[in-house]
C-alpha positions in Angstrom: 42.3 202.4 12.7 39.6 202.3 15.3 36.3 203.9 15.2 34.8 205.8 18.2 31.2 207.0 18.8 30.1 208.9 21.8 27.0 210.8 23.1 26.0 213.7 25.3 23.0 215.8 26.0 23.2 219.5 24.8 21.3 222.1 26.9 18.4 223.4 24.9 19.1 227.0 25.8 22.7 226.5 24.6 22.2 224.6 21.3 22.6 227.8 19.1 25.7 228.8 20.9 27.2 225.3 20.6 26.5 225.3 16.8 28.0 228.7 16.4 31.1 227.6 18.4 31.5 224.6 16.0 31.1 226.6 12.7 34.2 228.3 13.7 36.4 225.9 15.7 39.8 227.5 16.7 42.6 226.5 14.3 44.9 225.3 17.1 42.2 223.0 18.4 41.7 221.5 15.0 45.6 221.2 14.7 45.8 219.3 18.0 42.9 217.0 17.0 45.0 216.0 14.0 48.4 215.8 15.9 46.5 213.3 18.3 45.8 210.9 15.4 42.0 211.7 15.1 40.6 211.7 11.6 37.1 212.0 10.0 35.7 213.7 13.1 32.0 214.7 13.0 29.4 215.7 15.6 25.7 215.3 14.9 22.6 216.7 16.7 19.3 215.1 17.2 16.4 215.7 19.7 18.7 217.2 22.5 21.6 214.8 21.9 25.0 215.3 20.4 26.6 212.3 18.7 30.4 212.3 17.8 32.1 209.9 15.6 35.9 209.9 14.7 38.6 207.5 13.5 41.7 207.0 15.6 44.8 206.2 13.5 47.4 206.2 16.2 49.0 203.3 18.1 48.6 204.7 21.7 45.1 206.1 22.3 45.6 206.9 26.0 48.8 208.7 25.4 47.2 210.8 22.5 44.2 211.5 24.7 46.4 212.7 27.5 48.4 214.9 25.1 45.2 216.6 24.0 43.8 217.0 27.5 47.2 218.7 28.5 47.0 221.2 25.7 46.2 224.7 27.2 44.3 225.8 24.1 42.2 222.7 24.0 41.4 223.2 27.8 40.1 226.6 27.1 38.0 225.4 24.2 36.5 222.7 26.5 35.9 225.3 29.2 33.6 227.2 26.6 31.9 224.1 25.3 31.2 222.3 28.7 28.5 224.7 29.8 26.5 223.8 26.7 26.7 220.1 27.4 25.0 217.8 30.0 26.7 214.4 30.4 24.5 211.2 30.5 23.9 209.8 33.9 24.8 206.3 32.5 28.2 207.3 31.3 31.3 205.6 32.9 33.3 207.1 35.6 35.7 209.6 34.2 33.8 210.1 31.0 32.3 213.5 29.8 30.9 212.3 26.5 29.6 208.6 27.0 31.2 206.1 24.9 29.0 204.0 22.5 29.2 200.4 21.6 29.7 199.8 17.9 26.9 197.3 16.7 27.3 197.5 13.0 29.8 198.7 10.5 30.3 198.2 6.8 33.2 199.5 4.7 
């Protein structure tokens, strides 16, 4: 299992909409997340930033992420969520949410 943390800004005028969307995530999106070997997925908010955390339990992360990205329902979900978000200028090329470096963990 590998842990992932990532961060993105949320547009202040879209925060309530974003929270509302995530109180009722589409069942097919949740199913696809599980099918792509993502567990213990959480998103937190603080001072204009969203922080996500999840655990990847598969053996081919790139393949599973490509599978998720190819899913038409997930694509529609992302289209609805993306206008609420503002990527960090410091993100790596190709990232929407910026990956974070894990600096500490205790089981």
